[in-house]
C-alpha positions as CSV (number, residue, x, y, z in Angstrom):
1,M,-60.7,-40.0,26.8
2,L,-62.3,-37.7,24.3
3,Q,-65.3,-38.6,25.4
4,N,-64.4,-37.5,28.6
5,L,-64.0,-34.4,27.7
6,K,-66.7,-34.1,26.3
7,N,-69.1,-35.3,28.7
8,Y,-67.5,-32.1,31.2
9,I,-68.0,-29.2,28.9
10,S,-71.1,-30.5,28.9
11,S,-71.6,-29.9,32.1
12,L,-70.4,-26.6,32.4
13,S,-72.7,-23.8,32.2
14,A,-73.4,-21.5,30.0
15,A,-70.6,-19.0,31.5
16,K,-68.5,-21.2,32.1
17,K,-68.2,-22.9,29.1
18,V,-66.8,-19.6,27.6
19,V,-64.2,-18.7,29.8
20,Y,-63.1,-22.5,28.8
21,I,-63.0,-21.9,24.8
22,I,-61.4,-18.1,25.6
23,T,-58.9,-19.7,27.2
24,V,-58.0,-23.2,25.2
25,F,-58.0,-20.7,22.1
26,L,-55.3,-18.1,24.3
27,F,-53.2,-20.9,24.7
28,I,-53.1,-22.6,20.9
29,A,-52.5,-18.8,19.8
30,A,-49.4,-18.3,22.3
31,G,-47.9,-21.6,21.1
32,T,-48.4,-20.4,17.5
33,S,-46.7,-17.3,18.4
34,F,-43.3,-19.3,20.1
35,S,-43.2,-20.9,17.4
36,F,-43.1,-18.6,14.7
37,A,-40.5,-16.4,17.0
38,S,-38.2,-19.2,16.7
39,Y,-38.0,-20.0,13.2
40,L,-37.5,-16.6,12.7
41,Y,-34.4,-16.6,15.4
42,F,-32.6,-19.7,14.1
43,Q,-32.7,-18.1,10.5
44,P,-29.6,-16.8,8.7
45,I,-29.2,-13.5,9.4
46,G,-29.1,-12.9,5.6
47,N,-32.4,-14.4,5.3
48,I,-34.2,-11.8,7.1
49,S,-32.6,-8.5,6.2
50,D,-29.9,-7.4,3.1
51,K,-29.8,-3.8,4.4
52,V,-28.3,-4.3,7.9
53,P,-25.2,-1.9,7.7
54,S,-22.4,-3.2,8.5
55,G,-20.9,-4.2,11.7
56,E,-24.8,-5.1,13.2
57,T,-27.6,-7.7,12.9
58,V,-31.8,-7.9,12.6
59,S,-32.7,-8.5,15.9
60,P,-35.7,-11.3,15.7
61,L,-37.4,-9.1,18.6
62,G,-38.1,-6.0,15.5
63,F,-40.4,-7.7,13.8
64,F,-42.6,-7.3,17.2
65,G,-42.2,-3.9,18.1
66,K,-39.4,-4.3,20.3
67,A,-35.6,-2.4,18.8
68,A,-35.1,-3.5,15.0
69,Q,-31.1,-3.7,15.4
70,E,-28.5,-4.8,17.5
71,K,-24.9,-4.0,17.5
72,V,-22.6,-6.9,17.5
73,E,-19.1,-6.2,19.9
74,S,-16.1,-5.9,17.5
75,V,-13.7,-8.8,17.2
76,P,-10.6,-7.4,19.4
77,D,-8.5,-7.1,16.5
78,N,-4.3,-7.8,17.2
79,R,-3.0,-5.7,14.9
80,T,-1.0,-3.9,16.7
81,V,2.7,-3.1,15.6
82,P,3.2,-1.1,12.4
83,S,5.6,-1.0,9.6
84,P,8.4,1.4,10.2
85,L,8.3,1.7,6.6
86,N,4.3,2.6,5.3
87,G,2.6,2.4,8.8
88,I,-0.3,-0.6,8.3
89,L,-0.1,-2.9,11.0
90,Y,0.0,-6.8,12.1
91,T,-0.2,-9.1,13.8
92,E,3.0,-10.0,16.6
93,E,3.0,-13.5,14.1
94,E,3.1,-11.6,10.3
95,A,5.4,-8.9,11.6
96,K,8.3,-10.9,12.8
97,L,8.6,-12.4,9.5
98,W,9.4,-8.9,8.5
99,Q,11.4,-7.7,11.8
100,S,13.8,-10.8,10.1
101,R,14.7,-9.3,7.2
102,R,16.2,-6.0,6.2
103,P,14.8,-3.7,3.4
104,M,15.5,-4.8,-0.3
105,A,16.1,-1.9,-2.5
106,V,15.1,-2.3,-6.3
107,M,16.1,-0.5,-9.9
108,I,13.7,-0.3,-11.7
109,N,13.2,0.7,-15.6
110,N,10.5,3.3,-16.4
111,H,11.4,3.9,-20.2
112,V,8.1,3.3,-22.0
113,D,9.6,-0.7,-23.3
114,A,9.8,-1.8,-19.7
115,R,6.3,-1.0,-19.1
116,P,4.2,-2.2,-17.6
117,Q,6.6,-2.9,-14.4
118,W,6.4,-6.0,-12.0
119,G,5.9,-6.6,-8.4
120,L,5.4,-2.3,-8.2
121,S,2.0,-2.3,-5.8
122,D,3.5,-4.5,-3.5
123,A,6.4,-2.8,-2.7
124,D,6.2,0.1,0.9
125,I,7.8,2.7,-0.4
126,I,8.2,4.1,-4.6
127,Y,10.6,6.6,-5.7
128,E,10.8,8.2,-8.6
129,A,13.3,9.9,-11.0
130,V,15.6,11.0,-14.2
131,A,18.5,9.3,-13.8
132,E,19.5,11.5,-17.3
133,G,17.7,12.6,-20.5
134,G,14.3,13.2,-18.8
135,I,13.5,9.3,-18.6
136,S,12.6,8.6,-14.9
137,R,13.6,5.8,-13.1
138,F,11.5,3.5,-10.0
139,L,13.8,2.7,-6.5
140,A,11.1,0.3,-4.8
141,I,11.7,-0.3,-1.3
142,Y,10.4,-3.8,-0.6
143,H,10.0,-5.8,3.2
144,S,7.0,-6.1,4.9
145,K,4.9,-8.1,1.1
146,I,8.5,-10.0,-0.7
147,P,6.8,-10.5,-4.4
148,D,8.6,-13.2,-6.8
149,K,9.0,-11.0,-9.3
150,V,10.0,-7.6,-9.7
151,G,11.4,-6.0,-12.7
152,P,13.0,-4.8,-15.3
153,V,16.0,-4.7,-12.8
154,R,18.3,-1.9,-14.4
155,S,21.5,0.2,-13.4
156,A,22.0,2.2,-10.6
157,R,22.8,5.7,-10.1
158,K,24.1,7.5,-7.0
159,Y,20.9,9.5,-5.2
160,Y,19.2,6.4,-5.4
161,V,21.7,4.9,-3.5
162,D,21.4,7.2,-0.6
163,W,18.0,6.9,-1.2
164,A,19.0,3.0,-0.3
165,K,21.1,4.0,2.7
166,E,18.3,5.9,4.2
167,Y,16.8,2.0,4.7
168,D,19.5,-0.3,5.6
169,A,18.2,-1.5,2.5
170,W,20.4,-4.4,-0.3
171,Y,20.3,-3.2,-3.3
172,V,19.7,-4.4,-6.0
173,H,20.4,-3.0,-9.8
174,W,21.9,-3.8,-13.1
175,G,25.5,-1.9,-13.6
176,G,25.2,1.4,-12.5
177,A,27.4,4.7,-13.3
178,S,30.9,4.1,-13.4
179,T,32.9,7.0,-14.8
180,A,35.4,8.4,-13.0
181,N,33.9,11.4,-11.7
182,E,32.0,12.2,-8.9
183,A,28.7,9.6,-9.9
184,N,30.8,6.5,-9.8
185,V,28.1,4.6,-7.8
186,Y,30.7,1.7,-6.9
187,D,32.6,3.7,-4.7
188,Y,29.9,5.7,-3.9
189,M,28.6,2.6,-1.8
190,R,31.7,1.3,-0.6
191,K,32.2,4.8,1.2
192,I,28.9,4.7,2.3
193,F,28.7,0.8,3.3
194,V,25.5,0.0,1.1
195,S,25.4,-3.8,0.2
196,S,25.2,-3.6,-3.3
197,I,23.4,-6.7,-5.3
198,D,24.4,-7.0,-9.3
199,V,23.2,-8.6,-11.2
200,P,26.7,-9.4,-13.5
201,R,27.8,-10.6,-10.5
202,I,25.2,-13.4,-9.6
203,G,24.4,-13.6,-13.5
204,L,21.5,-14.8,-14.3
205,G,19.7,-18.7,-14.0
206,E,18.4,-18.3,-10.4
207,P,17.9,-14.7,-8.6
208,F,17.5,-13.1,-12.0
209,D,16.9,-13.4,-15.5
210,R,14.5,-12.5,-18.4
211,D,11.4,-12.5,-19.5
212,P,10.8,-14.7,-23.0
213,E,7.8,-12.5,-24.2
214,R,9.2,-9.1,-23.2
215,L,12.1,-10.5,-25.5
216,K,10.0,-11.3,-28.3
217,M,8.9,-7.7,-28.4
218,V,11.7,-5.4,-27.2
219,A,14.8,-4.3,-26.8
220,I,16.9,-6.5,-24.3
221,E,18.1,-4.4,-21.4
222,H,13.8,-3.4,-20.6
223,T,13.0,-7.8,-19.8
224,S,15.1,-8.7,-17.1
225,F,13.3,-9.9,-13.8
226,A,14.4,-10.9,-10.3
227,R,13.2,-12.5,-7.7
228,L,13.4,-11.3,-4.4
229,P,13.5,-14.6,-2.3
230,L,16.2,-15.7,-4.2
231,V,17.5,-12.5,-4.1
232,Y,17.8,-12.3,0.2
233,E,19.7,-15.7,-0.9
234,A,21.4,-14.0,-2.8
235,A,22.2,-11.2,-0.2
236,Y,23.3,-14.1,2.0
237,R,26.1,-15.8,0.5
238,I,27.5,-12.5,-1.3
239,Y,28.0,-11.3,2.5
240,P,27.6,-14.0,5.2
241,D,28.9,-11.6,7.9
242,Q,26.7,-8.6,7.8
243,V,23.2,-8.9,10.0
244,R,20.4,-10.1,8.0
245,Q,17.1,-8.8,10.4
246,L,15.6,-5.3,9.8
247,R,18.1,-2.8,12.2
248,A,16.1,0.1,13.5
249,I,14.6,2.6,10.9
250,E,13.5,5.5,11.8
251,S,9.7,6.0,11.1
252,W,7.4,8.7,9.8
253,K,3.9,8.9,12.0
254,F,1.4,7.4,10.7
255,K,-2.6,7.7,11.1
256,D,-6.2,5.5,9.6
257,D,-7.8,7.3,6.6
258,A,-9.6,10.1,6.6
259,L,-13.6,9.5,6.9
260,D,-15.7,10.0,4.2
261,D,-16.9,14.0,5.4
262,K,-13.4,14.5,6.1
263,R,-11.5,13.9,2.3
264,P,-11.4,17.6,0.5
265,N,-11.8,16.3,-2.7
266,I,-8.4,17.9,-5.6
267,S,-9.4,15.4,-8.2
268,S,-5.9,15.2,-9.6
269,V,-1.7,16.3,-9.9
270,E,-0.2,16.5,-12.6
271,F,3.9,17.2,-13.4
272,N,6.7,16.5,-15.4
273,F,10.2,16.1,-14.8
274,W,11.9,17.6,-17.9
275,D,9.4,18.4,-21.1
276,L,8.8,14.5,-22.3
277,P,5.0,13.5,-23.1
278,S,5.8,9.6,-22.0
279,F,6.5,10.6,-18.5
280,M,4.7,13.3,-17.4
281,V,2.9,12.3,-14.4
282,K,-1.1,12.3,-13.4
283,W,-2.2,11.4,-9.6
284,E,-6.1,11.0,-9.8
285,Y,-7.9,11.2,-6.7
286,D,-10.2,8.3,-5.5
287,P,-12.4,8.8,-2.4
288,K,-14.3,6.3,-2.7
289,T,-10.9,4.1,-2.3
290,N,-8.7,7.6,-0.3
291,T,-6.3,6.4,-2.9
292,Y,-4.6,8.2,-5.9
293,I,-4.8,5.8,-8.9
294,R,-1.2,6.6,-11.4
295,F,-1.1,7.7,-14.7
296,Q,2.2,7.6,-17.3
297,G,2.2,9.4,-20.5
298,G,-1.3,9.8,-20.5
299,K,-2.3,6.0,-19.9
300,E,-2.9,4.5,-16.6
301,Q,-0.4,2.7,-15.2
302,V,-0.8,-1.0,-14.0
303,D,0.9,-3.5,-12.1
304,A,2.0,-6.8,-15.0
305,V,1.5,-9.4,-12.1
306,I,-2.2,-8.8,-11.4
307,N,-2.9,-7.0,-14.2
308,E,-4.5,-3.4,-12.0
309,S,-3.8,0.5,-11.7
310,L,-1.0,1.7,-9.1
311,R,-2.4,3.0,-6.7
312,A,-0.8,5.3,-3.5
313,K,-2.2,5.9,0.1
314,N,0.1,8.9,0.5
315,V,2.0,11.4,-2.4
316,I,4.5,13.6,-2.0
317,V,6.2,15.5,-4.4
318,E,10.3,16.7,-3.4
319,F,11.9,19.5,-4.8
320,T,15.3,19.6,-5.0
321,L,18.5,21.2,-6.3
322,E,19.0,19.4,-9.9
323,T,23.3,19.2,-11.5
324,A,24.1,18.3,-14.7
325,L,27.5,16.8,-15.0
326,L,28.1,17.2,-18.8
327,D,29.9,13.9,-18.8
328,E,29.9,11.4,-22.0
329,K,27.6,9.8,-20.1
330,A,25.0,12.7,-19.7
331,H,25.1,11.6,-15.6
332,L,22.5,13.4,-13.0
333,L,22.5,14.2,-9.2
334,Y,20.0,15.1,-6.9
335,K,20.8,17.0,-3.4
336,T,19.7,14.2,-0.9
337,L,20.6,16.0,2.3
338,G,19.9,19.3,3.8
339,K,15.8,21.3,2.9
340,G,14.1,21.7,0.3
341,S,9.8,22.3,0.0
342,A,7.3,19.6,-0.8
343,K,3.5,19.4,-1.5
344,I,2.1,16.4,-0.2
345,F,-1.5,15.2,-1.2
346,F,-3.2,12.3,1.3
347,D,-7.5,12.0,1.9
348,G,-7.9,14.8,-1.3
349,K,-6.0,17.4,-0.2
350,I,-2.8,18.5,-0.5
351,I,-0.4,20.3,2.6
352,E,2.6,22.9,1.8
353,A,5.0,21.1,3.7
354,T,9.3,21.0,3.2
355,W,11.4,17.9,3.4
356,N,14.3,17.4,6.3
357,R,17.4,14.5,6.1
358,S,20.0,16.2,8.1
359,N,23.0,13.1,7.2
360,I,23.0,10.5,5.3
361,D,22.1,7.5,8.1
362,S,18.8,9.4,8.5
363,R,16.0,9.2,6.7
364,T,14.2,12.2,4.9
365,R,11.0,14.3,7.6
366,Y,8.9,15.9,6.6
367,F,6.9,18.6,8.4
368,D,4.5,20.7,7.7
369,I,4.5,24.8,7.5
370,N,4.3,25.1,11.2
371,G,7.3,23.2,11.6
372,S,4.9,20.2,12.5
373,E,5.8,16.8,11.8
374,I,3.3,14.6,9.0
375,V,1.4,12.1,9.5
376,F,0.6,10.4,6.4
377,N,-2.0,7.2,6.3
378,R,-1.0,4.0,6.4
379,G,0.0,2.7,3.4
380,Q,1.9,2.6,-0.4
381,T,4.1,6.4,-0.9
382,W,5.8,7.4,-3.7
383,I,7.8,10.1,-4.0
384,E,8.4,11.9,-6.6
385,V,11.6,13.9,-6.9
386,L,11.3,16.5,-9.3
387,P,13.7,19.9,-10.1
388,N,13.2,22.8,-8.0
389,G,10.7,25.2,-10.0
390,N,9.2,22.4,-12.2
391,A,5.5,23.1,-12.7
392,L,2.6,21.4,-10.3
393,T,-0.7,21.6,-11.4
394,Y,-4.1,20.0,-9.8
395,N,-7.5,20.5,-8.8
């Protein structure tokens, strides 16, 4: 066959030989180009370029002078159900989990010896206010996430009961004010129908326990914790006739984070409840994550479970009337109904605002100076409750 090809070429005129050679050359070149393009096409995208913007991919045609990038069609996101507490979107299947349970409001110790606390990063909303003597305490509202370990658990106060009522929450506490005056939380919980999960009533061993490592270092009242999945089971035993599912909760309005170039940089906000340096609060804005990092007493505050900084998407500073009862326990009361002023921080900016709660069964709502309801970022919110007139600094 090869000899026949040679004879055929020899029989051609000089001009035809040139045409034949050019034709063969072009055929070989085309085949080589096709093979190289095929090789590029079947390589993983990551091997072609490490500089592709998120959501885009490099086309192999870009290496031959064509369009260098093609926009990839985004996969439809089926997270469409917002949490009524924090606004985060969930799938219908995920939402069924938190729709099947009521929120859990847990009293969390914030004494210096109780830090770092367990499980605060999983709360949807956290309140902070003074319990007595300038020492603040947290009320953590858990619903979309139910961590196994939270605490240290501490005793109840009347105004925290009011905030738990906003969510129709099971109220978890270790004892509480029981004096013969208006600070008595047990009388008050019965009056406004808040479901008390009191540790002494249940006992230690299953839903509640003490951390053995902390027992070696601090006083016993700073060592207790709750296992929330087991606390739910205890709640169902204690209150067999009560509704277990989420009831209708007035939801705030929520939005997605502001874009990077729409985030003015209010770098930090600082305040104190009374005058104790160990309870001075600072929220430091991180524009990269659009969150506020929490500091207290000059130290970055972390979650002991995950050993990571506490961060909030929204920080509400709510001013209200503080009343000292001057009883033997130095109990306090805070006004939780009516109206007051507030300053709200998200997206690196500050909003002058007011708060409004009309009755014990309603939820506190927040409005700007024009009367429009505040639209919050999706994510964890901290509500810092300060006495009227307290100083607040930010830059």
